[in-house]
N, C-alpha and C positions, 0 to 999 in steps of 0.2 A: 678582452671580457669571456665570462664562461658561454656556453651556450643558455638557452631561456628553459627553464619547462614550461612543454607544450602539455595543459591540459585543452581534454574535448570535454565538450558539455550537450548533452541528446536534452538538445532547446524543446524537443514535444517530450519530453517525458514525464508527467506527473497530470496533475490537476486541475491544478492553471496556466497551463502550459500553451505556448511560450514565453506568459508574460512573468511571470515569476522566473521562470528561466533568466530569465537577460537582463532582470530587474538584477538579482542576484551576481552573476556573473558581473556586471556591471560596477558593486560595489566592491565586490572580490579585486579585480580590478584595481579599480584605489586606491585598496586597504595595500599590498602587490605595489602600490607605486609610489604611494607617502612610506612606505619602508625596506624602498628600494628591492625589493626582488623580484629578481626577472626571467614572470609572469606571460606567455602567450597565453592568452582563451582562446578555443575554437569553435562557435557554434553550429551546431550542425543539425538540420533539421529541413525540413519545406522553406527554400529561400525566401518566396514573398510572404509570409506569416512573420517569419524570422525580422526581417526589413519594417513589415507595415509595423511592429512592437517596436525597434528600434527608433523610429521616428517620432512612435503612437511619444514616447517618453523623453525624449530630445534628446536623446544620445550620438553625438558622432559615428556615424557609420565606420569612419577611419580606426572605433578602438577593438575589434572583431573580425576577424578572419570566419567566413560562412564558408560551409561546408554541405550543398545540398544533396537530401535522405527524401525520397518521396513519398516513401510508404512512411506509416505510426504503427509503432506494437501500444494496438489500447493493452487499458489498465485489466479489461477480460478478457482481455487473447491469450489461451494456451499456450502456455510458453514453447511446448516440444511444438506443436502450431506454425504458433509463432518462425522459429526458425527456420523452419523446410517451406515456405510463403509467403515468408518478410524478407525477404533478403538484400532489398534496396531501405531498408527501416535504418530509422538514422540509429537505432541501439547497433543491428547490427551493422551499420557500417565505421558507426562511432567507433567498436570495439577493434572490426580491420584497421582499421586510423591507425588505430594505439599500437594491434600483434604486426602491421610491417615497418612500426620504426618510425613513425611521420609524429606520433607522439609521448606523452611518456606515463601517461595518467587519464581515466574516460569516470567522467561520472553523468552519474543518472537518478532521478527522483520516478522514474519511468513501472512499469509492470514489474514491482521488488519479483517474481517467480525468472520470468523472461528475461531481465536481468543478472540472477542467480545464473541461472543455465546453459544464458550467453553469451554471459565471460569464458565460464567454464569447456566451453568448445569450439571458443576462436580462440585464449589463450590459452588453454593446457594449465596444468597444473606445475607449477611446483615439483622438483625433484622431492620426493621422501616424504610428500603428503601423500594421504589415504584421496582426503572429503576436503576440500574445500571448505573454509566459515567465514559464517559471518560476528563479528561480537560488537556487543552495544556495551554504551557503559549507563551505568545508574547514581545520581545523586544521593552522598555521605551522608552521617552525622559526621564530619571527618572533614578536613577540605581538602582533601583527594577522592573523586569517584570510582568504580569498581568495570570493573568491564566482567559484563557476565555472555561469553561464547561457548556453545553455540547459541545465538539469537534466535535461529527456522531456519540454519539451509537444510538441516540434519534431520531428521525425525527417527530416524530407527540408525543407530549407533550402536560398533566394534566396543570393545574397551581399546583398540588400538586404536582409534575416530575420537575420541572421549581424553585418550593421552598427546593422541595429538595436539588436538586444539587447546590443551595444557596450553602446550611448547612454545605453541603462537600466541598465545593470549599472553605467556609470559615475557616473551619479543617486544610486542608490540603497544604491552605497555612498560619495560623499560623502551622505548623508543618517547614514546609520545607525553607518559607525563612523569622518565627522565627515575624512575626511576629503581635501583641498581636490581635488585633480588625481587622483584612482584613475588606477596606470599599468592599462593595456587595452592584454592579451597576447592574440593569435589560436593557440588551438591547431590543431598541426599534426605532421609527419611529420618535419620539420629547421628548423631554425633560419633560412637564407638565406631570400631574399623570392622567390626561383626555386621552395620548393617546392611539393608538396600538387596538389587533381586544382586543376578550373577553377573553380570556387569558389571555393576558398580562396586562389586567384591572383587572382579580382575583388574581394574582400573584402576582401584585403591594401591592395588599390589605393585603396578608399573607406575603410577608416581611413589610410593617409600621409595621402590629401588631406580628412580631417575635422582639425578644432578637440581633437579631445580626445587624451586621454596614449599615445600607442600608440605600443609598444616592441618590437611584433613582432613576427614569431614567437617562439615556446614548445615545447616540448616537453613530453611526461607526467611528465617530470621532475622541472619546474620546476612543478609547481602546489605541492609540499606545502613548498617551499622560501620562498616568501614574497615571488616574485620580479616579478611581479608580483600586482596588488589586485584585475585582470577578470581571468577565462579567461573565453575564449570558441571558443565549436561548436560544434554544433548538436546536439539533443531529442537522436541516438540514442548518438553518442558517447560526451554528456554522460551519461545515466544508467548507461552501461556503468561512466563512474569513479566512479556519484555508489554504484552498488551493489556494484562490489570494495571501494569504500573503507570502506562500512559494512562489510565482510565479516572487517576486518583489527580490530574490538577485539577479533572473536568469536575470532575465528583465534588472537590474541596469548595470550586468558586461557587459548585451549587450552592451548597448549604450557604457560605461566606451573604452569597446573593436572599437566601429566605430565613436567614436570621437578619439581614438588612431588611427585607420589606416587612419584619412581623412590631414595630413600633416608630417610630417617631427616635426614638432612645436608642434605640441598637442599629440605625439609619446612622444616625450618629457616631457612633462606637466603632461599626467599620471608613465611616470616611476618617476618622482619628488613626483611627487603625491600616488601613491599607497601603503607605506607604511601604510602615514594618512587616508587613506582610508578604506585600509584593516584594522584600528582600529577602527574605524568609525561605520564600519558597527557590527561589532563583537554581537553578538548574535540576529544574524539576522534566523542564522544559522542551521536549527535542532537536526547538529549536538554536538552542546555546552547542548543544553537539552537532549539528545541524547530518551526518550522515554517517554509514558505517565502512569498511573495509572488504571485502572479500578475502578474506587470509587463506595463501595457500596457492593461486590463480596466481601464472607467469605473467602476471603485471599488476598494474591499480584499476581497479574499482570500484567506486565511491555508491552504494545505495542508497541512496535518500528516501524519507517519508512521503507517500501521493502527494500530498495535502502541504509539499511544500514550501514556508514562504517564502522573500526574498532571504530574507535573513538566513533562514538556511541555508538554503542551494550557495550564498555563499559564505558559509562555514564547513557545507560537503568539500567547496571546489580546496578553502583553506588547508583541508585537513588531506586533498588526496596531492598538493602540494608538498603538506611535513614529509606521510608514505613517502614519497620518492625520495625526500632531501635525504631524509633518516634513511633510508636502504633499508627499510624494514623487508621488502622481504630476500633482499642474500644475505638477510642474520637469519633470515627462515631457513634457507636451505643451507646454510651452513650450521645449523644447529641438527639440522634431519640427516641431515648426513654425515654428519662427522664420527 
């Protein structure tokens, strides 16, 4: 029998840890068992808190291995300071456990900046990667989502960084969505090849000269239409786009609720339309995608939303298994060193 894929879950990461992390890990474990996928999940964090939460939810303690860590990196900790002063944190020790070869992936919904910096410093970078990046899927009007990369890891980028993001994003979409030649677009202020600042113009030239399926510049309005499979931008722009998109579901729910409150007829109309609206908005919730991988590090580090629900944590763990199984890192290194 093949060796199991071993995934470390930061049980102390996130706003609702360890409750949501443990429930999500249990849901993931049940999914793997039902689909005969050989995965082991290790929970890392303050042992007493983890064991108490496991007991509260009626989960058999034998379902998980637990690795104790005294310290917790808080959501408001400064990443560099946390790295220097909290060497016994669940974040630091969990990534070190992965680095030492005792696990194949690491998952955390904790302090995003700290997860990114710890992952880069502890795991190192894949050969050929200048800067690791994060990409996140956006729903589109088609049946396939679009990957936006970088979604916040690097706010200041050179043209070569954007080009590497395109390569890593293209490989990730190939592996996860099964698209043989993903369409790559450079997010810009216009579609013409003469548009943009100096970095955008230089990046455009690099993409045009490459073997990627580069379709040229795209605009913000193209992200949700499925015009391309990979949208490339720096993390400053990407994170603004991401946070704006995350707000849309809350905005729409508020508008629907306000409409329903204007009268009994409106309330009945909204009640009748609720199932259809729920189906139409499928894919707009971050829970559906769970977390995002830090592409370019020499390991598998999945970063989740601080407010991750058990469902989101489950999907983070499922994504970690998929990235390991489909050898995303090996393919990125081969592409950047060939």
